[in-house]
N, C-alpha and C positions, 0 to 999 in steps of 0.2 A: 378642283379644290382640295383633294387629297394630296395632290403633288405639291400644292403650295404650302399645306400644313407640314408635309414631310421635309421640305427644303427648309421652312423657316425654323423648324425644330432643329434640324442639323446645323443651322447657323447659330443658334442658341447653345447647342452643345459645344461647338467651337469656341465661343466667347467663354462659356464657363470653363472649359478645359485650360485655356491660357491664363484666365484669372486665377484659378486654383493653383496653376503652376508657378504664379507670382507670389500668392498669398502664403503658401506653405513654407517659403524661405524665410519668412518673417519671424524672429525670435519671440515677438510679443505674445504669440499664442502659446509657447512653451511656459511663459512665465504665468500664464493663466491656468496651466495645468492640462492644456489640450494639446496632445501630441498628434499633429496632423501628418507628420511623416509616417508614423506607425500605422495609422488609420489608412492613409493612401497605399502604403506599400501592401498591407494586408488585404485591402479591397481589391487591388489589381490581382494578387495572386488568387485569392479566392474565387474572383470573378471569372477569369479566364480557365481556371481549373474547371469551374462548373460548367462553362460553354463547352469545353472540350468533351467533358464527361457526359453531359446530356446529350450533346450531338452524336457522340458514339452510341449511346444507347438508342437514339431514334434511327440510326443507320441499321443497327442490328434488328430492331424491331419491324422496320420495313423490309429488310431481308427475310424475316420470318413470314411476313405477309406475303412475299413474292413466291416463296415456296409453298404456300397454302396452309401454314400451321396456326395462323390467327384469321380472325373474321375480315370481311372485305373493308370495314370501316377503318381498320388499322392502316390501310393504305393511303388514307388522307394525311398528306404531309402537314405538320404543325407550322404555323406562322413563324417566320424568323424573329419577328418582334416579340411573339409570345416567349420563345427561349430567352431572348435578351432580357426581356422584362423580370421574368422569373429568376433569372442568374443575378440580375441586379438586386432584387428584393432579397434573396439569399445572402449575397455579400454584405448588404447593408446591415442585415440582421446578426450576421457573425461579427462585424465590425463594432456594432452597438454593444453586443455581449463581451467583447474583449475589452471595450473601453470601460466597462463597469465591473467586470468579473475576472478579467485578465485570462491567463491560460494556466491556472494553478489547479492541480488535481487535489483539491481539498477532500479528505476523508469525510464521510457523511456523519461520523460521530463529533467531529469537531464543530463548535458553534461560536457564536460571537462572544468573546471574553472581554469584558470591560478592564480586568486587571492588567490587559496587555499594554495599556496606555495609562500610567499613574497620572501623568499631568491632566490627561483629560478628565480622570475621575476627581481629581482635586477641583479642577474649574467647575464640574457639574454639582459638586457638593456646595460650592460657594453660590452657584446660580440655579439652585434646585427648584426655585419657584418660576424660573423663566420659561414660558410656554415654548418658545421658538427653539429652546435647547432641547426640551423634551422631544419635540417633534423631529429635530435633527437626529437625535438618538434613536428615535423610533424607525426613521427612514434608513437609517445605516444598519440597524438589527434586520429590519425586512429585506434590505438588499443582500446582506450577508447570508440569511437563510435562504433566499432564492438561489443565489449562487452556489452555496454549498449542499442544497437539498434538491431543488428542482432541476438544476443544470449540472448536478454531479456527473463525473465521468461514469461511463457504462461498465467499467470494469479495468482489468489489467491484461497484460499480454497472457498471463497464466490462465485467466478466465476464458479468454478466445484465442487459443493457440493458432488456428487457421488464419486469423486476421493479424497475428502479431507482426507479421513482415510487411503489412499493407497500412499500418496506421501511423499517424504522427503523434509522438508521445508529448505528454505534458509535464511540467516541472512541478515537483512536490514541495509544500511549504513544510520546512522542518527546522526552521531558525538556524541553518548552517550546520546541522547535526547529521545531514544525509551523507552517506558515504559516497554515493554515485547517483547518476540520474535515475529518475524514477521510471517504473514500468507502467505507470498509471496512463490509461488513453487519454488523450487531449479532451477536454470538455468542448473546446472549440471545434475539434473533429466531430465529436459526437453530435453537436448542434448541425454542423453542416451535413453530416450524412442523414440525419433525421429529416432535414428539409428536402434533400436530394431524393430520398426514399419515399417521402410523401408525394412528390411530384411524379416519380416513376409509377408509384402504385396508382395514383388518381389516373394517370394516362392509360395505364393497362386495363383497369376496370372500365374505364370510359370508352376505349376503343376496340375491346376484344371479346366482351361478353354480352349477353343478352340477345333475345329473340328478335327485338326491334333492330338491333345493329346488324344482325346476319340476314335479315329479311326486311329490306327497305321498302316501305309503301311507296307508290307512285304519287308525285305531287301534282295537283291539279293546276290548271292554268289560273284559277282564281287565287290560289295560295301563292303561286309564283308572283302574280300581279301585286299582292299585299306585301310581299317580301321587298318589292322595288317601290317603296312609297315616296320616293324623291327622284326627279328627273336627273339624267346624267349629263348636265350642261357643262360646257368648257368654260373656263374663265376668259376673260379678254385677253387679246394677244399681248405678251409683254415685249413691246417693241425696244425696250432698252436692255434686255437681258443679256444680249451678247453670247450666249451659250446655247441658244435655241437652234436646233437643227433645221426647223422650219425657216427661220430667218436666213440662214446660210443658203438653203435651197431657194428662197424667194430671190436673193441676190443673184444667184447662178442662172435662175430661170430668166430674170429680167435680162441679164446680159445676153444669153442666147437668143432670147425673142427679139430684142433690138437689132441684133447683128445678122441673125439668120431669118426669122419669120417675117418680120415686118420690112426688113431690107431686101430679101431675095424670095421669100415665099409667104404670101399672104393668103390665109385661109378664106378670105372673102373672095378672092379670085377663083378659088376652087368651087365654092358655093354657086357662083355665077356660072361657071362652066358646067355644073352638074343640074341646071334648071330643066324643068320637064317641058318647056314650051319655048318657042322663040318669040312669041308675041309678049313684049314686056309689061303690057297692060292686063294680061290674063294669066299671069304668073302665080299659079295656086300655091307655090312654095313660100311667097312672101306676101301675097295679097289675101285678105280674109275679109269677105263683104257680107257674111251671113248676120251681122249685127244690125244692119242698116234699115230691117223692115220692123224693128220694134218701135213702140211708141216714145218710150224713153229708156234712159239706161243709166245705171249707177256704175261707176268704175273707181278704182283706188290706184294710187301711185305711191310707190315706197322705193327706196334705194339704199344701198350700202348695208346689207343685212347681216352678213355672216361673220360677226366678231364675238361678242360675250353671249352665252346662251341665255342668261336672264333677260338681257335687253332684246335679243332678237325674238324670243319666244313672247314677251310682252306686247311687242308690235304684231306678231303672227296671231296671237290669241285675240287682239281686238279686230284684225282683219277677218278673222274666222267667225265672229259672233254674228247670228242672224239679223241682228239690229243693235244699233247703239243709240241711246237717248241722251241728249245733250240740250243745254239751255242756250239759245241764241236770242240776243234782243229781248231777254226777260220772259221768253215764252220757251215751252218744251217743244223740241223737234226730235222726231225719230228718223234716223238715217239707216236705211237698209243695207245689208252686205252688198258690195259691189259684185256685179254680174262679170266683172272683168278686173283683173289684177295686173297692173303693169311695174315691173321691177326694173329700176334703172341702172343694174350693174353693181359690180363688186359684191358677188354673191358669197364669198368667202375669203377670210384673212388668214395668214399673210400671203399664201400661195394657192392656186387652184389644184389640189390634189384630191383624191378620192376620200382621204380622211377628212380634210377640211369641208368639202362639199356635204359629206353625209353627216358629220357632227355638228358643223356650225350653220349650215344652212337647210338641208333637208330635215334634219332631227327636229329643230324648233317647229317648223312648219306641219310635220307629220303629227307632232303632239298637239298642236293647235286645231287641226282638222285631219282626221286620219284618212289615208288613202282606202280605195275599196278593198274588200277582203281577198279578192282575187288577184290583187296586184302583188307582183314580186319585184323584189329591189333589183335582182340580177336581170330581169327581163328587158329585152331590147325591142324598141317599136320599130318594126321594119316598114310599115306603110301608114304614116301618121296622116290625119288623126285617126287613132283606133277608137272609135266611138264606143261608149259603154253599151252593154247588153240592153235591148229594149228601144235603142235610140237609133233610128234610120238615118237621119241626118243631122249635121251639127246646128241646124236652124231649130231643131226640135229640142236640143239639149238645154235644160234649165239652170244646170249648175254652174258654179264659178269657174272661169277659165283664167289662164295665166299666160303673159307673154313677157319675155325677158330680153333685154339687151346686155351685152357683156360690158365690164368696165375694164379698167387698166389691170386690175389684179387678175382678172379672168383671162387676161392676154398673156400672162407671164409664161404660159407653157405653149404659146401659140394657138389657144383656144381649144386645145385638145380635150380637156376635161369638160368644158362648156358644151362642146358638141356630144360628148358621151352622155352627160347628165341632163341637158336641157333638150337638144334637138333629137335624141334617140331614145327618149323616155316620155311617158304618157302622163304621169302624175307627178305634182309636187304637192304631197299630202292629199288633201281633198280638193285641189284645184287642178283641173284638167289641163294638159299642155298640148295644143295643137301644132306648136310651132316647129318648123323645120329648119329654118336658117337663123343666123344671128341678127338679122335685121327684118323689119316687117312693116306693113301698111295695114290698118284696120279702117274699114269704112263703117262709120257709126251712124246712129239715126240723125234725121233732121240736118243732113249736110256736113256732119262733123267727121273728121279724119284724125287718125293718130299716125305719125310717122316715127317709127322707131328705128334710130340710126346707129350704126356700129362705128365708132371712131377709132377703134383699135388702140395702139399706143402712141400713134402721132396726132391725135386729136382732130382728124378729119376723115370723111368718107372717100372711098376708093372711086374710080372711074366707072365701074360696073354698077356700083350701088347708086352713084349720081344718075347714070343713065336710066335706071329703073325708076327713080323718084321723079326725075324730069319728064319722062314720058308719061307717068301717072298724073302730074300736074297738067299737062297739056290735053290729055284724053279722057281722065276720069274725073278729076276734080273740077266741079262747077265753078263758075264765075263768083256765086254768092256763098259758095261752101266756106267752111272754117277748119284750119288745120292746127293740130297741136303736135309740136315737134318734141320729141323726147330723145335727149342725148345723155351720155354718162357725165360728161364735163360741162360745167356752167362757164363756157368760155367768155361770156360776157363779164363776169366777175374776175376770172383768172387772168385774162388779157389786161384788163385795167390793173391788176395787182402786179403783175410780172412785167408790164409795159411791152406786151407782144401782141402779134396779130396772128391768130391760129384759126383753123376751121374755114379757110378760104372757099372750099368747095360747098360747105354747108351755107355760108353767107350768099354765095352765088346762087344756089338753089332757093332760099329765101326770098332774096331781093328781086331776081330776075324771072324766077318761074312761079313762085307763089304770089309775089307782086301785091303784098298787103292782106293776102288771105291767111297768114300766120297770125293766129290770135293769141296764142300761148306758147311758150317755150319752158320745158320742165327739164331739170337735171338733179343729179346727186352729186357724189364725189366730195363736196364740201358737207360735213356732217353737222348741219344745222339748218334752220329753216329761215328763209329771206324771200319777200315778195316785192317786186318793184312793178310799178305801172307807168306807162308813157304820160307825160304832161301834155296837155292840148298845145298843138303847134301847127303852123302853116305847111311845115315840111312834111313830106311822106313819112309815115310809121310803118316800118316793115314788121315789127313785133310789137303788140300791145302791152303784154304782160310777161314778166320773167319770174320764174318761180324755181328756188333751189330747196330741195327737201332731201337730204341725205341722213335722216335721223332714223333709219331702219334698224339699227343694232350696233353700229360701230361707234367708236369713241367720239366724244363731241369735239367739234371745231368752234373756234371763236367767230363772233360776229362783228366786234367792235373794230376788227382790223379792216373790214370792208365797208365801214361807216360813210366814207367820203365818195363811194361810187355813185356816178350820176349820169354817165353818158355811155351809149353804146350805139354804133353804126349810125351816127349822126342824130340820134334821138335822146332826149333829156328824160330820165327816169326819176320817180320819187319812191323811196322806200315805204312800203305801206305796213309792213310787219317784219319782225325780226325776232328770232327765239333761239337762244335766250336773248334778253334785252342786251344793248350795249353795255349798260352798267354791270349787269350780272356777269357778262362775258369777261369784262375787265377784272372784275373781283375774283372770278374763278381762276384767273391765271396766277393769282397769289399762291395758289396751292403748290406751285413749283417750288417755292421756298420752304414751305412748311411740310409737304407731303411727298417730295420727289423720292426720298430714300425709301419711304414706307410703300410707295407703289412700285417702285423699281429697285428692289433690294438685290436683284440679280446683277445690277450695274455695279455692285461693290467689286465684283470678281474682276471687272476691267479697270475700274477706277483704282483700286489699291495697287493693281500690278503696274499701271501707269505711273503712279506716284513713286513706287519703289524704283522703276527705271530712271525716274528724274534725278533721284538723289543716290543711286547705286554707287557712284564713285565717291561719295561724301563719306561712307562708312569706312573705318571708324573715325571719330573726331577725337584725337589724342590731346589736343592743347585746349582744354576748356577750364584749366585752373584760374585764368584771369577772370572769368566770369563769377566763379564762386568766391573769389577772394575780395571782390568789390564790397565795400562796407554798406553802402546806400541801395535802396531798390532803383533809384534813377540811374545809378552808375552800372549797375547790373543790366538794366534795360538797354543802356547805350551800348554796353559792351556786347550784349547779346545781338543788338542790331548790327553792329559793325562786323560781327562774326558772320552773320547772314549775308551781308554785302560781299565779304571775302569769299564766302562759299559760292555765291552766284557768279563772281568773276572766275573762279577757279573751274567752274563747269565749262565755261566757253574758252577758257585759255589752256587748259591741261587735261581735262577729262575725255574720255572717249564715249563710254556708254551713256553717261548723262547727257553730254552735248548732242549725241545723235539723237537720243530720245526727245530732247527738247526741240531741236529742229524739226524732227518728224512730226511732233505734236503742234508745232507752229504751222506747218504747211497743212496739216489735217484741219486745224482750227480756221485758217484762211479759206480753206475750200468749204468749210461747214457754213460759213456766212454766205446767206443767198446773193446770188448774182445780180439781183435788181439794184443793189447799192453799187457805188462807184468803188474802184480798186483801192482808192485811198481810204475810204471809210471802212471796207473790208479788211484792210491790213491793220487799221487802228483798233477795231472791234476784236479781230482775231488775236492781235498781240496783246491786248489788255487781258483777254480771257486766258491766254497761256501764262502771262506774268502773274495772274493771281493764283493759277494752279501751281506754279513753279515756286512762288513765294511761300505758299502754304505747305507745300512738301518740304522745304527747307527748314521752316519753322518746326515742323512735326519731327523731322529728323535731328535738329538740334536738342529739342526738349526730350526726345528719347534718349539720346546720347548723355545728356545732363542727368537724367534719371539714373542711367546706368553708372555714371561716374559718383554720384552721391551714394549710391548703394556700396560700391566699391570702397569708398573712403570711409564708410561707416561699418564695414565689415559685414555687411548683409550679402554680398556676393563675392564670388571669386576666392572663397574660403577652402576650397577642395579641388579635386580634378574633374573629370568630364562625367563620372558616373557616382556622384556622392550618395544619391538616394539608395542606389543598388548596394553600394559598400556598406552603408549604415545598415540596410535591411539584413544583409548577411551576417553581420555581427550580432544583430538582435535575434535573427533566426537562430543562430547556434546557441545563444544564451537562454532564450524563452521557449523554443520549439526544439527540444533535443531529438535526435535521431539515431538512437543506439543501434538499429538494425541497418543502418547504411541505406535506407530507402532512397533518398535523394541522389545519392552517389550512383546507385543503380539506375534511376531514371535518366540521369545525365548520360550514362553509357548507353543505355538501350535507345535514346533519342539522338545519339551521335552529337551531344552537346547542344541540341536545339532547346531543351527545357530551360537551363539557365539562361541561354543567350536570348530566348524570347522574353522572359520575365527581366532581364537586364535592359534590354532596349525598349520595352514597354514603360518601364519606370523612367527611363532617359527622357521619355517624352515630357515628364514633368520636371526635369532638370534644363529646360531650355534657357531660362535666365542664367544660370550657372554656366552653361556652355558658352553663351554669348559673351559673359563677362571674362571668362577665363581666356577665351581666344582673343578678346579685345586687348587685354593686357599683353599676351603675346606678340600681337601684330604691333602694337605701340612700342614694344621693347626691341624686338628684333626685325620688324618690317614683315611685308607681306611674303616675300620670297623665302623665308625661313619656314613657312608652313606648307604642308603638302595640299594637294588639290583636294583631297577628300575632306580635309580639315576647314579648308576655305569654303567649300561647298556647305558643309554643315554650319559654318558661322553665317553664311548669307541666308541660308534657310532659316535659321533661328531669328535672325533680324527681320526677314520678311514676315514671319508669323506674327510678330508684334506690331510692326510697322502697318500691316495691312489693316489690323483692327484700328489703330489710331487715325489711319488716313481715310477710311471709307466714309465715315460721317462728314468729313470736311469736303471731299471731292464731290459728294453728293450735295452738300449745301451751296458749294461755289457754281456747280454746274446748274442747279435749279435756279439759283439767284440770276445766272446770266440768261436762261430761258425767259425769266419773268421780266427783266429789264428790257430784252429784246422785243418781247410781245407786247409790252405796254409803252415803251418809249419810242421804239423804231418801227413797230408793227412788222417785224420780220419774225421767222420761224414759227409761223401759225401752226404748221403741221407738227413740228417737233415739240413745241411748248405744250400742246394739248394732247398729243399722243402719249405723252409721258404720264399724264393724270389718269388716262383710261377711265373716263367718266362714262358710266353707263346710264346716267340719267338723262333727261331732257330729249325723250324719244317722241316721234310723231310720225304721222302718214297724212296723205291728202286725199280726201273723197270727193269725187266730182260727180255732177248729176246733170245729164242732158235732159232738159225739161220738154214736155209735150209741145211748148211753143217754140223750141229750139234754142232757148237761152241755156247758158252753162253756169251752174252753180259750183262754187269751190268751197269746201270746208277742210280745215286742217285741224286734226285732233291730235292732242299733245299729251304726253305722260311725264310729269315733272320728276317723279321718283319711281325708280324700277324696283320691283320686289326682288329680294335675295333668297327668300325661302318660299317653298312651294309644297303644297299638299295634293293628294288625289281628291278630285272634284266628286263629292258624293252624288251630285245631280248627274253628272256624267255616267258615274258607275251604275246608278239605279235605272237609267233610261233604257227602255227596251229597244232592241236593234236586231233587224232581221238579217239574214245571211247575205241578201242582195241589196240591202239598204245603203244608199250613198251618204256619206258624212254631212254632206250640206243639208240634208233634209231633217237632221237632229236639232233639237232645241239647245242642247248643250254639246256642242261638237268638240270642246277642248278638254283634254285629259287633266291638266293641272290647273290649280287656282292658287292665288297668293295665300300662304299660310296664316296671314293676320286677317283675312277677310272672313267673316262669319259664314257658317254653312247655311 
């Protein structure tokens, strides 16, 4: 969240900068008595001088702390933003003072003299009874008294001889009778020195004095806990940022995994080779049968957990509660916490790294239910299951356990992180992890089984995994037993959508070995909830119920795209539930038009750059007079459209950069369209998409060029050279900020010319429109070849700075509209159109109950809106807990609760 706010603040500063750079050129402000150039120039000079001075002070102070001359607390480095903010306040205060009082060293004896303006006195006599005139006179008297008395200069060079060579002098008001420049110290300098002195004095007193600062008291654990009153949850993954190192790493890991791990080295083969017994039906590494003696069993299923911290913790917190009360069929039901938790893959996004596993997956679950106090995060479980103290066998352990299958994101690094964090650790928060391999079989009460299959990246089980489950079906699973198959991908929906056939080994296992004993298939991967049941038929039914629930924490996926699914493996199915509903899902897609840029503001970096490449060869447009000379708006519009068409033809006939960029974008757009469509449809959709972007880029380019042309013709731009602001400031500086001691000349010599050069180029940052206009005129008169490469680079950089701002809202609007049209009209881009929205709401998990009579009850609990703010749960904090107490025995196991919920 802090990173998001900082980046958003940085973008706002960028927009404010270029807007100010445009506005200060407009002469209308000077006609209103506002000299923006002087304020801007003075602000930059004072600001960067303050930053350099205060930074030098901190370096010296830290050096004194290093050699032991000041207290330990002085070694704490100040935040860079603290320095920036203080320097900004100092600079604004000085600029405001200059705007009202100037830099005049007015002697204190002088006061406001009404006789200095006879016309004003005559006017006041005639309007003596006017209240607002009296108020105006009073305000001017008050302002003059404040400027001449409160902010009077501290003295002259003769009063402070030691400082006479280090001060900036002010000008003396003497009605032109002064023989030479004043030796009075500038009141502006006095104000600046006062503020800087107060900052330094406050810092020194705060950091280097007092017994409490030199003898710091130890901070208790309770005080540390209270300082962190909010969880450090991560935001949802910005899939369209284009600048995230995690996304580039994800693409690289995926490429390596597909070509190396899945193609030549499969971790599942190594797991099979490392089994502890040759008997497939007695493989303790993947078969867990200590649940079957229980009378009944509650267990939970959740998938796709590790995305946004708020959504993941919301689901984990519900899973951790000792019980949940809900109304079913008009009556209250109590659903106890599951004795078993099955997670269906994709534990962390976007890639399986230590950082994402710890922060996006383990962190929310550990907050929901803490691991034992003796647990250490770096601990490696050598001989699993490492049962807790006081428990002799797993059959006697009454706490919740967890089994996990990997998803496609967990396979991006060849299953390396999954093995280290799941198969080599014993705790996921308060859930015990007995699992040793990436696939497993659980023997549950009343003849129920769970087969957790590892599909890797090619959507099917390997031959060694198939052999294990096939032998299990022959020798262990009874004829009247019931099996629940858990996979990561719901191939019944995805095969129908992509018109493919995957998971042939899984289908072979279900149809030929289970032969009707598979009662339920559960999967994640699609981040919504859908349940289908087989309709009665004379044909054999291999799977009775199909359930998708990938709402464990990841962004939402649509349901209306899969509305027409009805057949799988020769069986007809009917949709019994969909969450969100088809209507809600279709309406949510509208957010791509309205919210794409707000949700994916990092996409601006890519979008603005692409648009600039598309029209790079079009700058500058020198022949725009015919548009401005049209007398009617219809004629101007027609001339504008013909110019756009001519520019479009020019791109493909004569330009190089723009034509290559357009063709590259066309190929990328064609490849972006899902392959389920025919090549003809892909070419039409991709071509229209690129044409919309190219037309928009050309329109923006021409509007920008027209704006510059109008400013030039009205003498708002191109009235001076490349550094008009700096040249103007130097003339004003010599007139109003005299330097009789030659201090500025000495600074220039001592800094080898860096002092004036830095100020010059800092001010040139606000002369971007002028630079752009002057260079444009030179190009139109003399051609590109007449300018040096450095000048051309400066010109295109200036153009890009403004064109980027104009283009980013448009490219986001067009791309968001494209996603909306595709998802609702053609039912394509279901992943891309909803990952852009990063919706944290609509989360759910499934709780199942094997009853004493052998029936299976299924409850799906959903959360429509995920909390965004959290607070420390006072009940969790007040509950007593022993040193060896396990978290699942607590009444309030979760550390955080919604900030909006009452205590």
